C-alpha positions as CSV (number, residue, x, y, z in Angstrom):
1,X,168.7,3.9,99.1
2,X,167.0,6.2,101.6
3,X,168.9,9.1,103.1
4,X,168.1,11.7,105.8
5,X,170.5,14.6,105.6
6,X,171.3,16.8,108.6
7,X,173.6,19.8,108.2
8,X,175.0,19.9,111.7
9,X,177.0,22.2,113.9
10,X,178.4,18.9,115.3
11,X,177.6,15.2,115.8
12,X,178.9,13.1,118.7
13,X,178.3,9.4,118.9
14,X,179.4,6.4,121.0
15,X,179.3,2.8,120.0
16,X,177.8,0.9,122.9
17,X,177.5,-2.7,121.9
18,X,177.4,-4.9,118.8
19,X,174.1,-5.2,117.1
20,X,175.1,-8.2,115.1
21,X,177.7,-10.9,115.2
22,X,179.6,-9.6,112.1
23,X,179.7,-6.0,113.2
24,X,182.9,-4.3,112.0
25,X,185.8,-4.1,114.3
26,X,186.6,-0.6,115.6
27,X,189.3,1.1,117.7
28,X,187.6,4.3,118.7
29,X,184.1,3.9,120.1
30,X,183.5,7.6,120.7
31,X,183.9,10.3,118.1
32,X,182.9,14.0,117.6
33,X,182.9,16.0,114.3
34,X,182.0,19.6,113.9
35,X,180.7,21.6,110.9
36,X,179.5,18.6,108.9
37,X,176.9,17.2,106.7
38,X,175.5,13.9,108.2
39,X,173.7,11.6,105.8
40,X,171.8,8.9,107.8
41,X,171.7,6.1,105.3
42,X,169.5,3.0,104.9
43,X,171.1,0.8,102.3
44,X,168.5,-1.1,100.3
45,X,168.6,-4.2,98.1
46,X,170.5,-3.6,94.9
47,X,172.1,-0.3,96.0
48,X,175.5,-1.5,95.0
49,X,174.4,-0.7,91.4
50,X,173.6,3.0,92.1
51,X,176.8,4.1,93.9
52,X,177.6,6.7,91.3
53,X,174.1,8.1,91.6
54,X,174.3,8.2,95.4
55,X,177.7,10.0,95.3
56,X,176.2,12.6,93.0
57,X,173.2,13.2,95.2
58,X,175.3,13.4,98.4
59,X,177.8,15.8,96.7
60,X,174.9,17.9,95.4
61,X,173.5,18.4,99.0
62,X,177.1,19.1,100.3
63,X,177.5,21.8,97.6
64,X,174.2,23.4,98.4
65,X,174.9,23.7,102.1
66,X,178.6,24.5,101.7
67,X,179.8,21.5,103.7
68,X,183.4,20.3,103.4
69,X,183.1,17.5,105.9
70,X,180.8,14.5,105.5
71,X,179.9,12.0,108.3
72,X,178.2,8.8,106.9
73,X,175.9,7.3,109.5
74,X,174.4,3.8,108.9
75,X,170.7,4.0,109.9
76,X,168.5,1.1,109.2
77,X,165.2,2.8,110.3
78,X,164.3,4.5,107.0
79,X,163.4,1.5,105.0
80,X,161.8,-2.0,105.2
81,X,163.7,-3.3,102.2
82,X,167.2,-3.3,103.7
83,X,170.2,-4.9,101.9
84,X,172.0,-7.8,103.5
85,X,174.6,-6.7,106.1
86,X,177.4,-7.7,103.8
87,X,176.1,-5.6,100.8
88,X,175.3,-2.7,103.1
89,X,178.8,-2.7,104.6
90,X,180.3,-2.9,101.1
91,X,178.1,0.0,99.8
92,X,179.0,2.3,102.8
93,X,182.7,1.6,102.5
94,X,182.6,2.3,98.8
95,X,180.7,5.6,99.3
96,X,183.3,6.6,101.9
97,X,186.1,5.9,99.4
98,X,184.4,7.7,96.4
99,X,183.3,10.8,98.4
100,X,186.9,11.1,99.9
101,X,188.1,12.2,96.5
102,X,186.6,15.7,97.1
103,X,185.6,15.8,100.8
104,X,186.8,15.0,104.2
105,X,184.8,11.9,105.0
106,X,184.2,9.9,108.2
107,X,181.9,6.9,108.7
108,X,180.1,5.8,111.9
109,X,180.7,2.1,112.6
110,X,178.3,-0.4,111.0
111,X,176.5,-3.1,113.1
112,X,176.7,-1.4,116.4
113,X,174.1,0.1,118.8
114,X,175.1,3.7,119.1
115,X,174.1,6.7,121.1
116,X,174.4,10.1,119.4
117,X,173.9,13.8,119.9
118,X,173.5,16.1,116.9
119,X,173.0,19.8,116.6
120,X,171.1,20.7,113.5
121,X,171.9,24.2,112.0
122,X,168.2,25.0,111.4
123,X,168.4,26.8,108.1
124,X,165.9,25.9,105.3
125,X,168.2,23.2,103.8
126,X,169.6,21.8,107.0
127,X,167.1,18.8,107.0
128,X,166.5,17.0,103.8
129,X,165.4,13.5,102.8
130,X,166.0,11.7,99.6
131,X,165.2,8.4,98.0
132,X,168.0,7.6,95.6
133,X,167.3,5.3,92.7
134,X,169.1,4.5,89.5
135,X,168.5,7.2,87.0
136,X,166.2,6.1,84.1
137,X,168.1,5.5,81.0
138,X,168.0,8.5,78.8
139,X,165.9,8.0,75.6
140,X,168.0,8.7,72.5
141,X,166.6,10.3,69.4
142,X,166.6,8.1,66.3
143,X,169.2,10.5,64.8
144,X,171.6,9.9,67.7
145,X,171.2,6.2,67.5
146,X,172.0,6.2,63.8
147,X,175.0,8.5,64.2
148,X,176.7,6.1,66.6
149,X,176.5,3.4,64.0
150,X,178.1,5.3,61.1
151,X,180.5,7.9,62.4
152,X,184.0,8.3,61.0
153,X,186.7,10.4,62.7
154,X,189.6,12.1,61.1
155,X,192.1,14.9,61.5
156,X,192.5,17.4,58.6
157,X,195.9,19.2,58.5
158,X,196.7,22.5,56.9
159,X,197.3,20.9,53.5
160,X,193.8,19.5,53.5
161,X,195.0,15.9,54.1
162,X,192.7,13.5,56.1
163,X,194.3,11.2,58.7
164,X,192.6,8.6,60.8
165,X,192.6,9.9,64.3
166,X,194.8,7.1,65.5
167,X,197.5,7.8,62.8
168,X,197.9,11.6,63.3
169,X,201.0,12.9,65.0
170,X,199.8,15.0,68.0
171,X,203.2,15.9,69.3
172,X,202.8,19.6,68.4
173,X,199.1,19.6,69.2
174,X,198.6,18.0,72.7
175,X,195.4,19.9,73.3
176,X,193.9,18.5,70.1
177,X,194.7,15.0,71.3
178,X,192.8,15.7,74.6
179,X,189.8,17.0,72.6
180,X,189.8,14.0,70.3
181,X,189.9,11.6,73.2
182,X,187.1,13.4,74.9
183,X,184.9,13.5,71.8
184,X,185.3,9.9,70.9
185,X,185.5,8.1,74.3
186,X,185.4,10.7,77.1
187,X,182.8,10.8,79.8
188,X,180.6,13.9,80.3
189,X,180.3,13.1,84.0
190,X,182.0,15.6,86.3
191,X,184.2,13.7,88.8
192,X,186.2,16.7,90.1
193,X,185.3,20.3,91.0
194,X,186.8,22.4,88.1
195,X,189.1,25.3,88.9
196,X,186.6,27.9,87.6
197,X,184.1,27.1,90.4
198,X,186.6,28.2,93.0
199,X,187.3,31.4,91.0
200,X,183.7,32.3,90.3
201,X,183.1,32.1,94.1
202,X,186.3,33.9,95.2
203,X,185.7,36.7,92.7
204,X,182.1,36.9,93.8
205,X,180.7,36.3,90.3
206,X,178.4,33.3,90.7
207,X,177.5,30.4,92.9
208,X,175.1,27.4,93.1
209,X,171.6,28.3,94.1
210,X,170.5,25.8,96.8
211,X,166.9,26.9,96.5
212,X,166.6,25.9,92.9
213,X,167.0,22.8,90.7
214,X,170.6,21.7,90.2
215,X,172.3,23.5,87.3
216,X,170.5,26.8,88.0
217,X,172.9,29.4,89.2
218,X,172.8,32.7,91.1
219,X,174.9,35.6,89.8
220,X,176.2,38.3,92.1
221,X,176.4,42.0,90.9
222,X,179.9,41.5,89.4
223,X,178.9,38.3,87.6
224,X,175.7,39.8,86.4
225,X,177.7,42.8,85.0
226,X,180.0,40.5,83.1
227,X,177.1,38.5,81.7
228,X,175.3,41.6,80.6
229,X,178.4,43.0,78.9
230,X,178.9,39.7,77.0
231,X,175.3,39.9,75.9
232,X,175.6,43.5,74.8
233,X,178.7,42.7,72.8
234,X,177.2,39.7,71.0
235,X,174.0,41.6,70.3
236,X,175.9,44.6,68.8
237,X,178.0,42.2,66.7
238,X,175.0,40.4,65.1
239,X,173.0,43.6,64.6
240,X,176.0,45.1,62.8
241,X,176.1,41.9,60.8
242,X,172.6,42.5,59.7
243,X,170.4,40.5,62.1
244,X,166.9,41.6,63.2
245,X,166.4,41.1,66.9
246,X,163.2,39.4,68.1
247,X,161.8,37.9,71.3
248,X,159.9,34.6,71.5
249,X,158.3,32.5,74.3
250,X,160.2,30.1,76.5
251,X,157.7,27.2,76.4
252,X,156.0,25.4,73.5
253,X,153.3,22.8,73.0
254,X,154.5,19.2,72.8
255,X,151.6,18.4,70.4
256,X,152.3,21.1,67.9
257,X,152.9,19.1,64.7
258,X,156.1,20.8,63.6
259,X,157.6,20.8,67.1
260,X,156.7,17.2,67.8
261,X,158.6,16.1,64.7
262,X,161.6,18.3,65.5
263,X,161.9,17.0,69.1
264,X,162.9,13.6,67.8
265,X,166.1,15.1,66.5
266,X,167.3,15.6,70.1
267,X,167.7,13.5,73.3
268,X,164.8,13.6,75.7
269,X,166.2,16.2,78.1
270,X,163.4,18.7,78.2
271,X,161.9,20.4,81.2
272,X,158.1,19.7,81.3
273,X,155.5,22.3,82.2
274,X,151.9,21.5,82.8
275,X,149.2,24.1,82.2
276,X,145.9,22.4,83.2
277,X,145.9,19.3,81.1
278,X,148.2,20.7,78.4
279,X,151.8,19.7,78.4
280,X,154.6,22.1,77.3
281,X,158.4,21.9,77.2
282,X,160.8,24.7,78.0
283,X,162.9,25.7,75.0
284,X,166.6,24.6,74.7
285,X,167.3,27.1,72.0
286,X,165.4,29.9,70.2
287,X,164.8,27.8,67.1
288,X,161.1,27.1,67.8
289,X,159.9,30.6,68.2
290,X,162.0,32.0,65.3
291,X,160.9,29.2,63.0
292,X,157.2,29.8,63.8
293,X,157.7,33.5,63.2
294,X,159.4,32.8,59.8
295,X,156.6,30.5,58.9
296,X,154.1,33.4,59.3
297,X,156.3,35.9,57.4
298,X,156.0,36.8,53.7
299,X,159.6,36.6,52.4
300,X,161.0,37.5,49.0
301,X,164.2,36.4,47.4
302,X,165.2,40.1,47.7
303,X,165.1,39.7,51.5
304,X,167.7,36.9,51.5
305,X,169.8,36.2,53.4
306,X,167.4,37.0,56.2
307,X,168.7,36.9,59.7
308,X,166.7,36.7,63.0
309,X,168.4,36.9,66.3
310,X,167.4,36.5,69.9
311,X,169.3,36.4,73.2
312,X,167.5,33.3,74.6
313,X,167.2,34.1,78.2
314,X,166.8,31.5,79.4
315,X,167.2,28.2,77.5
316,X,166.8,25.0,79.4
317,X,168.2,21.5,79.0
318,X,167.7,18.9,81.8
319,X,171.2,17.5,81.8
320,X,171.9,14.5,84.0
321,X,172.9,15.6,87.4
322,X,176.3,13.8,87.3
323,X,177.2,15.8,84.1
324,X,176.4,19.2,85.7
325,X,179.7,21.1,86.3
326,X,179.8,24.8,87.4
327,X,179.3,27.1,84.5
328,X,180.4,24.5,81.9
329,X,177.3,22.4,81.9
330,X,174.0,23.9,83.2
331,X,170.3,23.2,83.1
332,X,169.4,26.9,82.6
333,X,171.6,29.1,80.4
334,X,171.7,32.1,78.2
335,X,172.1,31.4,74.5
336,X,172.7,34.0,71.7
337,X,170.8,32.4,68.8
338,X,170.7,33.6,65.2
339,X,169.0,31.9,62.3
340,X,169.7,32.9,58.7
341,X,167.5,32.0,55.7
342,X,169.5,31.5,52.5
343,X,168.1,31.0,49.0
344,X,170.4,28.1,47.9
345,X,173.5,26.2,49.0
346,X,176.1,28.6,47.5
347,X,174.5,31.5,49.5
348,X,174.3,29.3,52.6
349,X,178.0,28.4,52.3
350,X,178.9,32.0,51.9
351,X,177.0,32.9,55.1
352,X,178.6,29.9,56.9
353,X,182.1,31.2,56.1
354,X,181.2,34.7,57.2
355,X,179.7,33.5,60.4
356,X,182.7,31.2,61.0
357,X,185.0,34.3,60.7
358,X,182.7,36.3,62.9
359,X,182.9,33.6,65.6
360,X,186.8,33.8,65.5
361,X,186.5,37.6,66.1
362,X,184.0,37.2,68.9
363,X,186.1,34.7,70.9
364,X,189.2,36.9,70.3
365,X,187.5,39.8,72.0
366,X,186.8,37.6,75.0
367,X,190.5,36.9,75.3
368,X,190.3,33.5,73.6
369,X,192.8,33.2,70.8
370,X,192.9,30.5,68.1
371,X,195.3,28.4,70.1
372,X,193.0,28.5,73.1
373,X,190.3,26.2,71.6
374,X,190.0,23.3,69.2
375,X,187.9,23.1,66.1
376,X,185.5,20.4,65.1
377,X,183.9,20.3,61.6
378,X,181.1,17.8,60.9
379,X,179.5,16.9,57.6
380,X,178.1,14.2,55.4
381,X,180.3,12.3,53.0
382,X,178.3,13.6,50.0
383,X,178.8,17.2,51.2
384,X,182.5,16.7,51.6
385,X,182.9,15.1,48.1
386,X,181.2,18.1,46.5
387,X,182.9,20.8,48.7
388,X,186.4,19.6,49.6
389,X,188.0,23.0,48.8
390,X,185.5,24.8,51.0
391,X,186.3,22.5,54.0
392,X,190.0,23.0,53.4
393,X,189.5,26.8,53.4
394,X,187.8,26.6,56.8
395,X,190.8,24.7,58.2
396,X,193.3,27.3,56.8
397,X,191.3,30.1,58.4
398,X,192.1,28.7,61.9
399,X,195.7,27.8,60.8
400,X,195.7,24.5,62.8
401,X,194.6,20.9,62.3
402,X,190.9,20.2,63.1
403,X,188.8,17.3,64.1
404,X,186.6,16.0,61.3
405,X,183.5,13.9,61.9
406,X,181.9,12.4,58.8
407,X,178.7,10.4,58.2
408,X,177.9,8.2,55.2
409,X,174.3,9.3,55.5
410,X,172.5,12.3,56.9
411,X,170.8,11.5,60.1
412,X,170.5,15.0,61.5
413,X,168.8,18.0,60.0
414,X,172.2,19.5,59.0
415,X,174.8,18.7,56.3
416,X,177.6,20.9,57.7
417,X,178.4,22.1,61.2
418,X,181.4,23.5,63.1
419,X,182.1,24.1,66.8
420,X,184.9,25.9,68.6
421,X,185.6,23.8,71.7
422,X,187.4,24.9,74.9
423,X,189.3,22.1,76.6
424,X,189.9,22.7,80.3
425,X,192.5,21.5,82.8
426,X,190.3,18.4,83.6
427,X,190.4,17.5,79.9
428,X,186.7,18.2,79.6
429,X,185.6,20.0,76.4
430,X,182.8,22.5,76.0
431,X,181.4,23.8,72.7
432,X,181.4,27.6,72.4
433,X,180.7,29.1,68.9
434,X,178.8,27.0,66.4
435,X,177.1,27.3,63.0
436,X,175.1,24.6,61.1
437,X,173.5,24.4,57.6
438,X,170.0,23.0,58.1
439,X,168.4,21.4,55.0
440,X,165.3,20.0,56.7
441,X,163.5,22.4,59.0
442,X,162.3,24.9,56.4
443,X,160.0,22.2,55.0
444,X,159.1,20.8,58.4
445,X,157.9,24.3,59.6
446,X,156.5,25.4,56.2
447,X,159.0,28.3,55.9
448,X,159.1,29.5,52.3
449,X,160.2,32.5,50.1
450,X,159.1,33.7,46.7
451,X,161.8,33.4,44.0
452,X,162.3,35.7,41.0
453,X,159.4,34.0,39.1
454,X,157.0,34.2,42.0
455,X,157.3,30.5,42.9
456,X,157.4,29.4,46.5
457,X,160.7,27.7,47.6
458,X,162.1,26.3,50.7
459,X,165.3,28.1,51.9
460,X,168.3,26.7,53.7
461,X,168.6,27.7,57.4
462,X,171.8,28.4,59.2
463,X,171.8,28.0,63.0
464,X,174.4,30.3,64.6
465,X,175.6,31.1,68.1
466,X,178.6,33.4,67.6
467,X,179.8,32.8,71.1
468,X,178.0,29.8,72.5
469,X,176.2,30.1,75.8
470,X,177.1,33.2,77.8
471,X,177.9,31.2,80.9
472,X,180.3,29.0,78.9
473,X,182.2,32.1,77.8
474,X,182.7,33.1,81.5
475,X,183.7,29.5,82.2
476,X,186.3,29.5,79.4
477,X,187.8,32.8,80.5
478,X,188.1,31.7,84.1
479,X,189.6,28.3,83.2
480,X,192.1,30.0,80.9
481,X,193.0,32.4,83.7
482,X,193.6,29.5,86.0
483,X,195.9,27.9,83.4
484,X,197.8,31.2,83.0
485,X,198.2,31.3,86.8
486,X,199.7,27.8,86.9
487,X,202.2,29.0,84.3
488,X,203.3,31.9,86.4
489,X,201.2,34.6,84.6
490,X,198.8,37.0,86.3
491,X,195.2,35.7,85.9
492,X,193.0,38.4,84.4
493,X,189.9,39.2,82.5
494,X,189.8,41.6,79.5
495,X,189.7,45.1,80.8
496,X,186.3,45.8,79.2
497,X,184.8,42.9,81.1
498,X,186.5,43.6,84.5
499,X,183.9,44.7,87.0
500,X,186.2,47.3,88.5
501,X,188.6,48.8,85.8
502,X,190.3,51.2,88.1
503,X,190.7,50.8,91.9
504,X,191.9,54.0,93.7
505,X,193.7,53.5,97.0
506,X,194.2,56.7,99.2
507,X,197.2,56.3,101.5
508,X,195.1,57.8,104.3
509,X,191.7,59.5,104.8
510,X,193.2,62.9,104.1
511,X,193.4,61.8,100.4
512,X,189.8,60.5,100.0
513,X,188.7,63.9,98.7
514,X,191.3,64.0,95.8
515,X,190.6,60.3,95.2
516,X,186.9,61.1,94.6
517,X,188.0,63.8,92.1
518,X,190.0,61.3,90.2
519,X,187.2,58.8,90.3
520,X,184.7,61.4,88.9
521,X,187.2,62.1,86.1
522,X,187.3,58.5,84.9
523,X,183.6,57.9,85.6
524,X,182.7,60.9,83.4
525,X,184.4,58.9,80.6
526,X,182.2,55.9,81.4
527,X,184.8,53.7,83.1
528,X,184.1,51.7,86.2
529,X,186.1,53.1,89.2
530,X,185.9,52.5,92.9
531,X,187.8,53.7,96.0
532,X,189.1,51.5,98.8
533,X,188.2,53.7,101.8
534,X,188.4,50.9,104.4
535,X,190.5,51.3,107.5
536,X,193.3,48.9,106.4
537,X,196.9,49.2,105.4
538,X,197.8,50.2,101.9
539,X,199.6,46.9,101.3
540,X,196.5,45.0,102.4
541,X,194.3,47.1,100.1
542,X,196.7,46.4,97.2
543,X,196.7,42.7,97.9
544,X,192.9,42.7,98.0
545,X,192.8,44.5,94.6
546,X,195.2,42.0,93.2
547,X,192.9,39.2,94.3
548,X,190.1,40.8,92.4
549,X,192.2,40.9,89.2
550,X,191.7,44.7,88.9
551,X,193.6,45.9,85.8
552,X,194.7,49.3,87.1
553,X,195.4,50.1,90.8
554,X,196.0,53.7,91.5
555,X,197.7,54.8,94.8
556,X,197.2,58.4,95.9
557,X,199.3,60.0,98.6
558,X,201.2,63.2,99.3
559,X,203.6,62.8,96.3
560,X,200.8,62.2,93.9
561,X,198.8,65.1,95.1
562,X,201.7,67.5,95.0
563,X,203.0,66.4,91.5
564,X,199.5,65.9,90.1
565,X,200.4,62.4,88.9
566,X,199.1,58.9,89.5
567,X,201.1,55.9,90.7
568,X,199.5,53.1,88.7
569,X,200.0,49.4,89.3
570,X,199.2,47.7,85.9
571,X,198.2,44.1,86.2
572,X,201.0,42.1,84.7
573,X,202.9,45.3,83.7
574,X,204.6,46.7,86.8
575,X,204.2,50.1,88.5
576,X,204.4,53.4,86.6
577,X,203.9,57.0,87.2
578,X,201.6,58.8,84.7
579,X,199.2,61.6,84.2
580,X,195.5,60.9,84.4
581,X,195.3,61.5,80.7
582,X,197.8,58.7,80.0
583,X,195.8,56.3,82.1
584,X,192.6,57.4,80.3
585,X,194.3,56.7,76.9
586,X,195.2,53.2,78.1
587,X,191.6,52.5,79.2
588,X,190.2,53.8,75.9
589,X,192.6,51.5,74.0
590,X,191.7,48.5,76.1
591,X,188.0,49.0,75.6
592,X,187.8,50.4,72.1
593,X,184.7,49.2,70.3
594,X,183.4,47.4,73.3
595,X,180.1,48.0,75.2
596,X,180.1,49.9,78.5
597,X,178.0,49.6,81.6
598,X,178.1,51.3,85.0
599,X,179.5,49.7,88.1
600,X,176.6,48.0,89.8
601,X,178.1,48.4,93.3
602,X,178.7,51.2,95.8
603,X,181.8,53.1,94.7
604,X,183.1,53.1,98.3
605,X,184.3,49.6,99.4
606,X,183.3,50.4,103.0
607,X,179.7,50.5,101.9
608,X,179.7,47.1,100.1
609,X,178.3,43.8,101.6
610,X,180.2,40.5,101.3
611,X,178.3,38.0,99.1
612,X,180.8,35.2,99.8
């Protein structure tokens, strides 16, 4: 299929006469559509097999240019390998039907000579051409092929009993059922726009970047602030835990012997970079650099457990385009990545449990409680038979049934792994926190330590991301907020992550001076405060602040100035009068132990640009 895309101010066409005997029957010969994306389409032989791919490509362009209306225009002049009229008509009608699930779609008549007038918008992406073919079948690693043959799925309850997934009673755990269905038989493809995409745009946090590859996002000042605070928090957490922070390259040599062997453990989804004749891949985690660093280090048993940590900015994974979905599944993302060397399995299991507990604490501080996500624990049968009590203890720590995946043989580099998975309103799951016990890569990379007798030994390696990708944390918080809103609750972010923590609204310009004094008071305590000095009504300013999910809205007028008090609208908590010291105490309680950053925007709203 060949497509010429025009992002148009309008298109106007008129069907003049039939170009073929079997042209479709039409009622209206003349139509005009404004503000639209117009794909001029040449349907080629065999295109009925690539409809899903074509829909993804057309939707991708529509997203990038911000079009909500699509006008499909049959255009035979882009190819010399045209499909039969019957197949072409069928393909165009099916495209119209599939695209109509998300967009307003119209289709110019097929089989007619038509005159048309179109006004191209003229921006850099207003004219694009694409050749759409079936996506090459993804190469699977040998480990993944083997896993599919020998996977067993169970639910473990709080008593440590295993149930076949089909026999468990999910009546009290509907979200677990959704997660199980997704894991075992769900599709990763994104058919609908998830709620968090609308929220990330309306809150001016993030958006698609049309000038980059799909799955690479732009972050506006507020979104960048939230990401930075998440990164600060995780870094502080792991450093307090005892990790040493490092930095490693983002690209590695395909032909490095250790790396070449390791890559077969993963699907072939790497970005490729050429440097002269040499071929490199962009990292999808910080494993490579940290393992090579550990290989070169001299390590004693006294140094164990040894923990290295990096905020992998960025990590890359070339997901299939149809699987990309807002912040949930990206091609470029930020991954907190810690690797721990342990002397033996008992020490590795002790670290695993501690990191499991740390992950629970981390998600809680992002506003994600135990009931907000589902747990998957994966292991080999041998490991389970030898460590049943340990697995049961992990289940008790989350106080809810968990999904168990078990293998008869070890096909991956790990023998034990857990993930905390967020299930959104579209029943898609995304892994957040995870830890694995790796029994293979120390030998592969030549990582050793010296034991008490001076002998070199291979350690066990734990892979840990306490939060999962930073972007996925933001995704989960926004999706949870959307679910809360649908249940009648006020959607919100944790106060420490709210870009503006206090919005001051002067009743009129006479009170801007005292509003600035109040702002300076709270800013001196490192809180993010701004002032709505725009020429709008107070009620409009309050509505706008509510739309931004601002935790504390302070209105200052004659009464507040005379009484030296603040009238504070607390998000989800009504309106209260209080002294500034009382509000300060609330802010300190809300943000205790959390990182702080300055507001990255002008404090006066009248001075701010609109990013959306």
